[in-house]
N, CA, C and O atoms as a MOPAC input file, in Angstrom:
PM7 MOZYME 1SCF
protein

 N    272.54900 1    81.96300 1    62.21300 1
 C    273.77600 1    81.76500 1    63.68800 1
 C    273.02500 1    83.11100 1    64.38300 1
 O    272.97300 1    83.08200 1    65.61300 1
 N    272.56400 1    84.03300 1    63.85500 1
 C    271.80700 1    85.45600 1    64.48500 1
 C    271.23400 1    84.79300 1    65.52100 1
 O    271.65500 1    84.95000 1    66.66700 1
 N    270.29000 1    84.04100 1    65.25400 1
 C    269.20500 1    83.37200 1    66.46900 1
 C    269.66800 1    82.93100 1    67.46800 1
 O    269.41000 1    83.48100 1    68.53900 1
 N    270.43600 1    81.87700 1    67.41000 1
 C    271.14000 1    80.77300 1    67.67900 1
 C    271.79800 1    82.13300 1    69.28600 1
 O    271.47500 1    82.03200 1    70.47000 1
 N    272.74900 1    83.25000 1    68.64200 1
 C    273.11400 1    83.97200 1    69.71500 1
 C    272.02700 1    84.74800 1    70.29800 1
 O    272.16600 1    84.92400 1    71.50900 1
 N    270.93500 1    85.28700 1    69.75300 1
 C    270.08700 1    85.83000 1    71.08200 1
 C    269.05900 1    84.60200 1    71.41400 1
 O    267.90600 1    85.00100 1    71.58000 1
 N    269.17600 1    83.68100 1    71.49900 1
 C    268.74600 1    82.84900 1    72.32300 1
 C    269.57800 1    82.47700 1    73.65000 1
 O    269.17700 1    82.33900 1    74.80600 1
 N    270.97000 1    82.35200 1    73.06100 1
 C    271.67900 1    81.91400 1    74.18900 1
 C    271.89300 1    83.20700 1    74.94200 1
 O    271.93400 1    82.96000 1    76.14800 1
 N    272.03900 1    84.44000 1    74.69400 1
 C    271.54100 1    85.82300 1    75.53300 1
 C    270.53000 1    85.87000 1    76.11300 1
 O    270.51800 1    86.48000 1    77.18200 1
 N    269.26500 1    85.21700 1    75.59600 1
 C    268.03700 1    85.18300 1    76.27900 1
 C    267.86800 1    84.40700 1    77.68100 1
 O    267.36000 1    84.67600 1    78.77000 1
 N    268.77800 1    82.93900 1    76.92000 1
 C    268.47600 1    82.01700 1    77.80100 1
 C    269.50300 1    81.51900 1    79.29900 1
 O    269.16900 1    80.97400 1    80.35100 1
 N    270.84300 1    82.00000 1    78.78500 1
 C    271.70200 1    82.18400 1    79.36900 1
 C    271.28700 1    82.41600 1    80.55900 1
 O    270.94500 1    81.43700 1    81.22200 1
 N    271.21300 1    83.56600 1    81.07500 1
 C    271.40100 1    84.12600 1    82.62300 1
 C    269.72300 1    83.59400 1    83.23000 1
 O    269.51500 1    83.78300 1    84.42900 1
 N    268.67200 1    82.99600 1    82.44600 1
 C    267.63000 1    82.52400 1    82.98300 1
 C    268.09900 1    80.77300 1    83.82500 1
 O    267.74400 1    80.23300 1    84.87200 1
 N    269.05100 1    80.37400 1    82.68300 1
 C    269.51600 1    79.25900 1    83.27800 1
 C    270.58300 1    79.38400 1    84.75600 1
 O    270.45600 1    78.63300 1    85.72300 1
 N    271.44700 1    80.30700 1    84.67400 1
 C    272.10900 1    80.53300 1    85.55500 1
 C    271.26900 1    81.07100 1    86.81100 1
 O    271.90500 1    80.82300 1    87.83600 1
 N    270.11700 1    81.69100 1    87.07000 1
 C    269.12800 1    82.44400 1    87.75700 1
 C    268.29500 1    80.84600 1    88.39400 1
 O    267.63300 1    80.78100 1    89.43000 1
 N    268.48600 1    80.06600 1    87.74700 1
 C    267.68200 1    78.66200 1    88.27100 1
 C    267.99000 1    77.85600 1    88.97500 1
 O    267.18600 1    77.04000 1    89.42500 1
 N    269.74700 1    77.87600 1    89.37100 1
 C    270.71600 1    77.02900 1    89.90000 1
 C    270.56300 1    77.27800 1    91.15100 1
 O    271.32200 1    78.13600 1    91.60200 1
 N    269.76300 1    76.76500 1    91.92200 1
 C    269.32600 1    76.37300 1    93.54400 1
 C    269.00400 1    75.04000 1    93.97700 1
 O    269.50600 1    73.98000 1    93.60400 1
 N    267.98400 1    75.27200 1    94.92000 1
 C    267.66000 1    73.67300 1    95.51300 1
 C    266.29200 1    74.24000 1    96.39100 1
 O    266.02400 1    75.43300 1    96.53200 1
 N    265.64600 1    73.31200 1    96.84000 1
 C    264.83000 1    73.13900 1    97.34900 1
 C    264.42000 1    71.97200 1    97.98100 1
 O    264.15200 1    70.96200 1    97.32900 1
 N    264.34100 1    72.02300 1    99.27000 1
 C    264.05300 1    70.60200 1   100.01400 1
 C    262.31600 1    70.69300 1   100.76900 1
 O    261.52100 1    71.61600 1   100.58900 1
 N    262.16000 1    69.84700 1   101.34700 1
 C    260.71400 1    69.15600 1   102.18100 1
 C    261.23900 1    68.66800 1   103.21900 1
 O    262.01500 1    67.73700 1   103.00300 1
 N    260.98800 1    69.17400 1   104.99000 1
 C    261.25300 1    68.29700 1   105.47700 1
 C    259.61000 1    67.86800 1   105.98200 1
 O    258.50100 1    68.27000 1   105.63100 1
 N    260.08900 1    66.83200 1   106.99600 1
 C    258.97900 1    66.34500 1   107.92800 1
 C    258.25600 1    65.36900 1   107.69600 1
 O    258.94900 1    64.49800 1   107.17000 1
 N    257.07000 1    65.00700 1   107.82800 1
 C    256.27400 1    63.79500 1   107.94000 1
 C    255.02100 1    64.05700 1   107.38500 1
 O    254.80800 1    65.00100 1   106.62300 1
 N    254.13300 1    63.19300 1   107.77100 1
 C    252.61000 1    62.89500 1   107.11700 1
 C    251.74400 1    64.27800 1   107.76700 1
 O    250.78600 1    64.64700 1   107.08800 1
 N    251.97800 1    64.88800 1   108.77500 1
 C    251.04000 1    65.84500 1   109.14000 1
 C    251.52100 1    67.24400 1   109.10900 1
 O    252.29300 1    67.35900 1   108.15700 1
 N    251.38800 1    68.32200 1   109.73600 1
 C    251.43300 1    69.44200 1   109.47800 1
 C    253.16800 1    69.83600 1   110.10700 1
 O    253.58100 1    69.71400 1   111.26000 1
 N    253.68900 1    70.18100 1   109.24900 1
 C    255.37100 1    70.61200 1   109.83400 1
 C    255.21600 1    72.06800 1   109.08700 1
 O    254.68900 1    72.34700 1   108.01100 1
 N    255.93900 1    72.97300 1   110.16200 1
 C    256.39700 1    74.04100 1   109.75300 1
 C    257.73300 1    74.92800 1   110.34600 1
 O    258.14300 1    74.86800 1   111.50500 1
 N    258.26300 1    75.70600 1   109.33100 1
 C    259.25500 1    76.39000 1   109.68100 1
 C    259.83700 1    77.33000 1   109.73100 1
 O    260.27900 1    77.88500 1   108.72400 1
 N    260.00200 1    77.78400 1   110.98200 1
 C    260.06200 1    79.57400 1   111.40600 1
 C    261.25700 1    80.25800 1   111.48200 1
 O    261.34500 1    81.45000 1   111.77600 1
 N    262.20700 1    79.50400 1   111.21500 1
 C    263.48000 1    80.19600 1   111.25300 1
 C    264.95500 1    79.22700 1   110.73100 1
 O    265.15700 1    78.04000 1   110.98500 1
 N    265.73100 1    80.04500 1   110.04500 1
 C    267.32900 1    79.14300 1   109.33600 1
 C    267.90800 1    80.03800 1   109.07400 1
 O    267.69300 1    81.11300 1   108.51600 1
 N    269.04100 1    79.33600 1   109.70500 1
 C    270.42500 1    80.42700 1   109.84500 1
 C    271.42000 1    79.20600 1   109.37400 1
 O    271.27700 1    77.98500 1   109.44600 1
 N    272.71200 1    80.19800 1   108.75400 1
 C    273.68700 1    79.13000 1   108.01100 1
 C    274.44600 1    78.93600 1   109.63800 1
 O    274.29700 1    79.55300 1   110.69300 1
 N    275.23600 1    77.86400 1   109.26700 1
 C    275.89300 1    77.31400 1   110.45200 1
 C    277.24100 1    77.72200 1   110.02500 1
 O    277.54400 1    78.47300 1   109.09800 1
 N    277.99400 1    77.10400 1   110.85500 1
 C    279.56300 1    77.68000 1   110.19800 1
 C    280.20100 1    76.47900 1   109.41600 1
 O    281.32100 1    76.78900 1   109.00900 1
 N    279.95300 1    75.62600 1   109.19400 1
 C    280.04600 1    74.24800 1   108.49700 1
 C    279.69300 1    74.76500 1   106.90200 1
 O    279.97700 1    74.30500 1   105.79700 1
 N    278.90300 1    75.99400 1   107.37600 1
 C    278.39800 1    76.49100 1   105.48000 1
 C    277.01000 1    75.30500 1   105.25500 1
 O    276.51000 1    75.25000 1   104.13200 1
 N    276.43800 1    74.37400 1   106.40500 1
 C    275.31500 1    73.95900 1   106.29300 1
 C    273.78200 1    74.68400 1   106.55100 1
 O    273.84300 1    75.89700 1   106.35600 1
 N    272.82900 1    74.34600 1   106.83000 1
 C    271.98600 1    75.05100 1   107.94400 1
 C    270.99500 1    74.22700 1   108.52500 1
 O    270.60900 1    73.08700 1   108.26700 1
 N    270.63200 1    75.17700 1   109.47700 1
 C    269.83400 1    74.89700 1   110.63500 1
 C    268.38700 1    75.42200 1   110.91600 1
 O    268.28500 1    76.63900 1   111.07100 1
 N    267.62400 1    74.90800 1   110.97400 1
 C    266.10200 1    75.08900 1   110.83800 1
 C    265.36000 1    74.68100 1   112.13400 1
 O    265.43000 1    73.54100 1   112.59300 1
 N    264.62300 1    75.71300 1   112.71300 1
 C    263.50500 1    75.08400 1   113.72100 1
 C    262.54300 1    75.64600 1   113.33800 1
 O    262.51900 1    76.63000 1   112.59900 1
 N    261.27600 1    74.83800 1   113.99800 1
 C    260.10100 1    75.47200 1   113.46100 1
 C    259.07200 1    74.17200 1   114.75200 1
 O    259.39500 1    73.79700 1   115.87800 1
 N    257.84000 1    73.83500 1   113.91500 1
 C    257.09800 1    73.09100 1   115.00800 1
 C    256.82600 1    71.84100 1   113.86600 1
 O    257.07800 1    72.03600 1   112.67700 1
 N    256.27200 1    70.51000 1   114.37100 1
 C    255.91500 1    69.51300 1   113.59500 1
 C    254.62900 1    68.68500 1   114.55300 1
 O    254.59100 1    68.70900 1   115.78400 1
 N    253.84100 1    68.12600 1   113.85500 1
 C    253.05900 1    67.53100 1   114.19300 1
 C    252.80200 1    66.21400 1   113.79000 1
 O    251.80300 1    65.59400 1   114.15300 1
 N    253.92600 1    65.63400 1   112.83300 1
 C    254.12200 1    64.59100 1   112.32500 1
 C    254.73600 1    63.38300 1   113.38700 1
 O    254.24400 1    62.25800 1   113.29700 1
 N    255.48900 1    63.56300 1   114.08700 1
 C    255.91900 1    62.56400 1   115.02300 1
 C    255.90900 1    62.87500 1   116.25900 1
 O    256.47700 1    63.81300 1   116.81900 1
 N    254.99800 1    61.76200 1   116.83900 1
 C    254.66500 1    61.63000 1   118.89100 1
 C    253.61300 1    62.23400 1   118.74100 1
 O    253.26800 1    62.77200 1   117.68900 1
 N    252.83100 1    62.21100 1   120.02500 1
 C    251.30400 1    62.40000 1   120.15100 1
 C    250.83900 1    63.79400 1   120.26900 1
 O    249.64900 1    64.07600 1   120.41500 1
 N    251.89400 1    64.76300 1   120.19900 1
 C    251.69400 1    65.95400 1   120.34600 1
 C    252.84100 1    67.11600 1   119.12500 1
 O    253.73900 1    66.74900 1   118.36700 1
 N    252.29000 1    68.57500 1   119.39900 1
 C    253.04000 1    69.34500 1   118.79400 1
 C    254.20000 1    69.31800 1   119.53300 1
 O    254.21700 1    69.22400 1   120.76000 1
 N    255.60400 1    69.43300 1   118.51300 1
 C    256.61900 1    69.80300 1   119.36700 1
 C    257.86500 1    70.48500 1   118.22500 1
 O    257.81900 1    70.59700 1   117.00000 1
 N    258.95500 1    70.86500 1   119.22200 1
 C    259.94700 1    71.66500 1   118.35400 1
 C    260.62200 1    71.05100 1   117.26700 1
 O    260.77100 1    69.85700 1   117.52300 1
 N    261.05000 1    71.33200 1   116.26400 1
 C    261.71200 1    70.75200 1   115.04000 1
 C    262.59600 1    71.02900 1   114.78100 1
 O    262.71200 1    72.15300 1   114.29300 1
 N    263.63500 1    70.28100 1   114.92200 1
 C    265.17700 1    70.83700 1   114.30000 1
 C    265.88900 1    70.19300 1   113.63300 1
 O    266.29100 1    69.12100 1   114.08500 1
 N    266.20100 1    70.53600 1   112.61400 1
 C    266.76100 1    70.18200 1   111.26700 1
 C    268.28500 1    70.69200 1   111.04500 1
 O    268.49600 1    71.88400 1   111.27200 1
 N    269.45700 1    69.80200 1   110.57900 1
 C    270.19900 1    70.34800 1   110.24600 1
 C    270.29100 1    69.86200 1   108.88700 1
 O    269.71700 1    68.84700 1   108.49200 1
 N    271.16600 1    70.75200 1   108.04300 1
 C    271.46600 1    70.38800 1   106.65200 1
 C    272.60800 1    70.58600 1   106.34800 1
 O    273.31500 1    71.36000 1   106.99300 1
 N    273.08000 1    69.84800 1   105.17200 1
 C    274.39800 1    70.17300 1   104.38800 1
 C    274.06800 1    71.66900 1   103.87000 1
 O    272.98700 1    72.23800 1   104.02500 1
 N    275.27700 1    72.22600 1   103.18700 1
 C    275.64900 1    73.68800 1   102.17200 1
 C    274.24600 1    73.13800 1   100.81400 1
 O    273.56100 1    74.03900 1   100.33100 1
 N    274.04400 1    71.92100 1   100.44300 1
 C    272.91000 1    71.86200 1    99.44300 1
 C    271.50100 1    71.46000 1   100.31000 1
 O    270.61400 1    71.17300 1    99.50600 1
 N    271.19700 1    71.39300 1   101.24900 1
 C    269.80100 1    71.28900 1   102.14700 1
 C    269.56300 1    70.06400 1   102.40100 1
 O    268.45900 1    69.93700 1   102.93000 1
 N    270.38200 1    68.63400 1   102.18600 1
 C    270.01100 1    67.77600 1   102.32400 1
 C    270.95200 1    67.61900 1   103.66700 1
 O    272.13100 1    67.81100 1   103.96600 1
 N    269.39200 1    67.02100 1   104.48600 1
 C    269.22700 1    66.41000 1   105.81900 1
 C    270.58100 1    65.82000 1   106.14400 1
 O    271.14400 1    64.99500 1   105.42400 1
 N    271.14100 1    66.37100 1   107.44800 1
 C    271.48200 1    65.51600 1   108.06500 1
 C    271.47800 1    64.59800 1   109.29900 1
 O    272.05900 1    63.56600 1   109.63700 1
 N    270.65000 1    65.35400 1   109.77200 1
 C    269.78200 1    64.82900 1   110.94800 1
 C    268.38600 1    65.70400 1   111.37200 1
 O    268.30000 1    66.85600 1   110.94400 1
 N    267.35600 1    65.18300 1   112.16600 1
 C    266.29200 1    65.83000 1   112.82600 1
 C    265.87500 1    65.34600 1   113.95900 1
 O    265.69200 1    64.13100 1   114.04800 1
 N    265.58100 1    66.40800 1   115.32300 1
 C    265.26100 1    65.70800 1   116.32000 1
 C    264.12400 1    66.52000 1   116.67600 1
 O    263.99600 1    67.59600 1   116.09100 1
 N    263.08400 1    66.09300 1   117.74000 1
 C    261.59900 1    66.99900 1   118.13200 1
 C    262.56300 1    67.12500 1   119.24200 1
 O    263.65400 1    66.66400 1   119.57700 1
 N    261.63700 1    67.98700 1   119.67800 1
 C    262.02000 1    68.37700 1   121.58300 1
 C    260.76900 1    68.72200 1   122.21600 1
 O    259.83500 1    69.07900 1   121.49700 1
 N    260.62700 1    68.66000 1   123.50800 1
 C    259.39400 1    69.12900 1   123.58600 1
 C    258.96000 1    68.00600 1   124.68800 1
 O    259.33700 1    66.83400 1   124.66600 1
 N    258.11100 1    68.58200 1   125.63500 1
 C    256.96300 1    67.89500 1   126.37600 1
 C    255.66500 1    67.12700 1   126.41300 1
 O    255.28800 1    66.52200 1   125.40900 1
 N    255.16100 1    67.12800 1   127.22000 1
 C    253.65500 1    66.95100 1   126.96100 1
 C    252.50000 1    67.79000 1   126.06900 1
 O    251.63400 1    67.39000 1   125.29100 1
 N    252.81000 1    68.89600 1   126.45100 1
 C    252.03800 1    69.65000 1   125.62100 1
 C    252.25900 1    70.45100 1   124.53600 1
 O    253.12200 1    69.87200 1   123.87500 1
 N    251.90700 1    71.60500 1   123.92100 1
 C    252.47400 1    71.87700 1   122.74100 1
 C    253.53200 1    72.48400 1   122.97200 1
 O    253.72800 1    72.94700 1   124.09600 1
 N    254.56200 1    72.63700 1   121.84500 1
 C    255.91700 1    73.14400 1   122.15100 1
 C    256.47200 1    73.55700 1   120.68800 1
 O    256.68000 1    72.66300 1   119.86800 1
 N    256.72200 1    74.96500 1   120.34700 1
 C    256.86100 1    75.65800 1   119.32600 1
 C    258.30900 1    76.34500 1   119.28100 1
 O    258.61500 1    77.26600 1   120.03900 1
 N    259.23400 1    75.76200 1   118.24400 1
 C    260.17700 1    76.59700 1   118.07800 1
 C    260.08900 1    77.88900 1   116.90900 1
 O    259.58000 1    77.70900 1   115.80200 1
 N    260.56300 1    78.96600 1   117.26800 1
 C    260.59800 1    80.52500 1   116.66500 1
 C    262.02700 1    80.63900 1   115.99800 1
 O    262.12600 1    80.68100 1   114.77100 1
 N    263.00300 1    80.68300 1   116.72800 1
 C    264.24100 1    81.12900 1   116.20100 1
 C    265.29800 1    80.16600 1   116.68600 1
 O    265.18000 1    79.50900 1   117.72000 1
 N    266.42600 1    80.12000 1   115.80700 1
 C    267.18200 1    79.26000 1   116.30100 1
 C    268.65800 1    79.63200 1   116.09300 1
 O    268.84100 1    79.84900 1   114.89500 1
 N    269.74100 1    79.78000 1   116.79300 1
 C    270.90800 1    80.12700 1   116.67200 1
 C    272.50600 1    79.24300 1   116.65600 1
 O    272.62900 1    78.28000 1   117.41200 1
 N    273.03400 1    79.43200 1   116.24300 1
 C    274.28200 1    78.47300 1   116.77000 1
 C    275.20600 1    78.68600 1   117.79300 1
 O    275.62900 1    79.84100 1   117.74800 1
 N    275.67400 1    78.03400 1   118.68000 1
 C    276.37700 1    78.83800 1   119.64800 1
 C    277.65100 1    78.67300 1   119.86200 1
 O    277.75200 1    77.54000 1   119.39100 1
 N    278.86700 1    78.98300 1   120.26900 1
 C    280.19200 1    79.14600 1   120.38700 1
 C    280.52100 1    77.63100 1   120.73100 1
 O    281.70000 1    77.32100 1   120.56400 1
 N    279.53300 1    76.48900 1   121.25400 1
 C    280.39900 1    75.37300 1   121.16600 1
 C    279.82600 1    74.29300 1   120.32700 1
 O    279.63400 1    73.11600 1   120.63200 1
 N    279.52800 1    75.07200 1   118.92600 1
 C    278.98300 1    74.19800 1   118.53100 1
 C    277.09000 1    73.61100 1   118.08100 1
 O    276.46200 1    73.20600 1   117.10300 1
 N    276.83900 1    73.96400 1   119.71700 1
 C    275.45600 1    73.51900 1   119.67000 1
 C    274.32100 1    74.83300 1   118.82700 1
 O    274.52300 1    75.58600 1   117.87500 1
 N    273.24600 1    74.63500 1   119.63900 1
 C    272.26200 1    75.31200 1   119.09500 1
 C    271.38400 1    75.60800 1   120.10300 1
 O    270.97900 1    74.72400 1   120.85900 1
 N    270.85300 1    77.39200 1   120.25400 1
 C    269.93000 1    77.55700 1   121.02000 1
 C    268.42900 1    77.95300 1   120.68300 1
 O    268.23700 1    78.93000 1   119.95900 1
 N    267.48300 1    77.30900 1   121.12800 1
 C    266.02000 1    77.45900 1   120.38400 1
 C    265.22400 1    78.58800 1   121.34200 1
 O    265.17000 1    78.54200 1   122.57100 1
 N    264.62700 1    79.59700 1   120.49200 1
 C    263.47700 1    79.84300 1   121.46100 1
 C    262.33400 1    79.77400 1   120.94400 1
 O    262.34700 1    79.70400 1   119.71500 1
 N    261.06200 1    79.76700 1   121.57700 1
 C    259.63100 1    79.78900 1   121.23100 1
 C    258.99800 1    79.73200 1   122.33200 1
 O    259.21400 1    80.31900 1   123.39200 1
 N    257.92700 1    78.74300 1   121.94300 1
 C    256.84600 1    79.07200 1   123.33200 1
 C    256.24500 1    77.37700 1   123.57900 1
 O    256.27700 1    76.36100 1   122.88500 1
 N    255.82800 1    77.63300 1   124.63100 1
 C    255.37200 1    76.12500 1   125.16100 1
 C    253.51700 1    76.56400 1   126.00300 1
 O    253.11600 1    77.33400 1   126.87600 1
 N    252.92000 1    75.56900 1   125.11000 1
 C    251.57300 1    75.46400 1   126.26000 1
 C    251.27500 1    74.34200 1   126.99700 1
 O    251.16900 1    73.21900 1   126.50300 1
 N    251.14700 1    74.58400 1   128.06700 1
 C    250.83500 1    73.20700 1   128.99000 1
 C    249.48200 1    73.74300 1   129.17500 1
 O    249.07100 1    74.84000 1   128.79700 1
 N    248.60300 1    72.48400 1   130.04200 1
 C    247.25100 1    72.10200 1   130.22400 1
 C    247.53900 1    73.01800 1   131.70900 1
 O    246.64900 1    73.86400 1   131.79200 1
 N    248.30200 1    73.08800 1   132.64900 1
 C    248.43900 1    73.07000 1   134.13400 1
 C    249.08500 1    74.53800 1   134.14200 1
 O    248.66500 1    75.27200 1   135.03600 1
 N    249.97400 1    75.02800 1   133.33900 1
 C    250.72800 1    75.79900 1   133.50900 1
 C    250.66300 1    77.07700 1   132.60100 1
 O    251.20700 1    78.15900 1   132.82100 1
 N    249.71100 1    76.64400 1   131.30400 1
 C    249.34300 1    77.84700 1   130.56900 1
 C    250.62400 1    78.07800 1   129.30100 1
 O    251.34700 1    77.11600 1   129.03800 1
 N    250.73600 1    78.84600 1   128.88000 1
 C    251.51100 1    79.69800 1   127.82300 1
 C    252.88800 1    80.18800 1   128.50600 1
 O    252.77300 1    80.61500 1   129.65400 1
 N    254.02700 1    80.17700 1   128.00100 1
 C    255.64100 1    80.36300 1   128.45900 1
 C    256.23700 1    80.46400 1   127.56700 1
 O    255.73500 1    80.03000 1   126.52900 1
 N    257.22100 1    80.90900 1   127.52300 1
 C    258.60500 1    81.26900 1   126.48500 1
 C    259.48500 1    80.21200 1   127.19700 1
 O    259.85900 1    80.13500 1   128.36700 1
 N    259.75800 1    79.18600 1   125.79600 1
 C    261.21800 1    78.30900 1   125.89600 1
 C    262.28100 1    78.63500 1   125.70500 1
 O    262.34600 1    79.56700 1   124.90300 1
 N    263.08700 1    78.33700 1   126.03100 1
 C    264.31400 1    78.35400 1   125.85800 1
 C    265.08400 1    76.52600 1   125.86300 1
 O    264.93700 1    75.63300 1   126.69700 1
 N    265.72300 1    76.54200 1   124.83600 1
 C    265.74200 1    75.02000 1   124.70700 1
 C    267.49200 1    75.14300 1   124.36500 1
 O    267.79200 1    76.14700 1   123.71900 1
 N    268.52200 1    74.30700 1   124.70600 1
 C    269.94600 1    74.08100 1   124.79100 1
 C    270.11800 1    73.14200 1   124.08900 1
 O    269.35000 1    72.25900 1   124.46800 1
 N    270.89700 1    72.70900 1   122.98000 1
 C    271.11300 1    71.46800 1   122.04700 1
 C    272.48500 1    71.39900 1   122.15500 1
 O    273.16000 1    72.35200 1   122.54500 1
 N    273.03500 1    70.10900 1   121.76700 1
 C    274.51400 1    69.94700 1   121.70400 1
 C    274.83300 1    69.94000 1   119.93400 1
 O    273.80800 1    70.25700 1   119.33200 1
 N    275.89200 1    69.68000 1   119.09700 1
 C    276.16600 1    70.03600 1   118.17000 1
 C    274.76100 1    68.99000 1   117.06200 1
 O    274.23100 1    69.22100 1   115.97500 1
 N    274.62300 1    67.76000 1   118.15800 1
 C    273.50700 1    66.92900 1   116.90300 1
 C    272.12600 1    67.12600 1   117.14400 1
 O    271.23500 1    66.41300 1   116.68200 1
 N    271.93500 1    68.31900 1   118.03300 1
 C    270.48200 1    68.72700 1   118.08300 1
 C    269.84600 1    67.59400 1   119.63900 1
 O    268.67400 1    67.27500 1   119.84200 1
 N    270.95700 1    67.25100 1   120.42100 1
 C    270.05000 1    66.11600 1   121.41500 1
 C    270.36100 1    67.66200 1   122.66300 1
 O    271.42100 1    68.25600 1   122.86100 1
 N    269.09400 1    67.89100 1   123.24100 1
 C    268.60900 1    68.47100 1   124.59400 1
 C    269.58800 1    68.44400 1   125.48900 1
 O    269.98100 1    67.31600 1   125.78600 1
 N    270.21800 1    69.55300 1   126.12900 1
 C    270.91300 1    69.61900 1   127.01900 1
 C    270.47600 1    70.37700 1   128.14600 1
 O    270.97300 1    70.25500 1   129.26500 1
 N    269.23800 1    71.42400 1   127.75900 1
 C    268.47100 1    71.86400 1   128.82400 1
 C    267.11000 1    72.54100 1   128.03800 1
 O    266.77900 1    72.78900 1   126.87900 1
 N    266.52800 1    72.68200 1   129.42700 1
 C    265.21700 1    73.96700 1   128.70000 1
 C    265.18500 1    74.18000 1   129.82100 1
 O    265.50300 1    73.56400 1   130.83800 1
 N    264.35400 1    76.05500 1   129.36900 1
 C    264.19600 1    76.78700 1   130.76700 1
 C    262.67000 1    77.12900 1   130.27000 1
 O    262.56600 1    76.87800 1   129.06900 1
 N    261.71700 1    77.52100 1   130.72200 1
 C    260.31400 1    77.95200 1   130.54700 1
 C    260.46300 1    79.21800 1   131.93000 1
 O    261.03900 1    79.13900 1   133.01500 1
 N    259.75500 1    80.21300 1   131.36400 1
 C    259.17700 1    81.37300 1   131.61300 1
 C    257.78900 1    81.97700 1   131.37100 1
 O    257.13300 1    81.98600 1   130.32900 1
 N    257.47100 1    82.52500 1   132.68500 1
 C    256.08000 1    82.60800 1   132.33600 1
 C    255.09500 1    81.39100 1   132.87600 1
 O    255.58000 1    80.46100 1   133.52000 1
 N    254.03700 1    81.43800 1   132.65000 1
 C    252.64300 1    80.79900 1   132.64200 1
 C    251.68600 1    80.97100 1   133.73300 1
 O    251.38600 1    82.15200 1   133.90600 1
 N    251.31400 1    80.42600 1   134.24800 1
 C    250.04900 1    80.87600 1   135.11900 1
 C    250.53700 1    81.67700 1   136.75400 1
 O    249.66800 1    82.07400 1   137.53000 1

């Protein structure tokens, strides 16, 4: 009986600490998450970049529920390389993403992307370049 109590005392905290979750998002090529924020509904919004969808590197935006299950994902960007580095939920329920873009004609630029609550692009602003 003493051995059973000792085992419970040792293993119960370890069991409770392991009660989390882990999720993987993306496709068959390189996909990178750079920023995650909890959203007002208790889920999460993640941004980064993907090389798995389309012909170039694009901003990758993933919305999950509170358990990390994907609700939707979007890729955003143009014909060059587009990278998301930070995301925040906005007061209208949409999202604002900052990152950078690489275009052959304009060089590097800082990008700012505004989406609606489903991740659909509303507008994009690029600053800098050649």
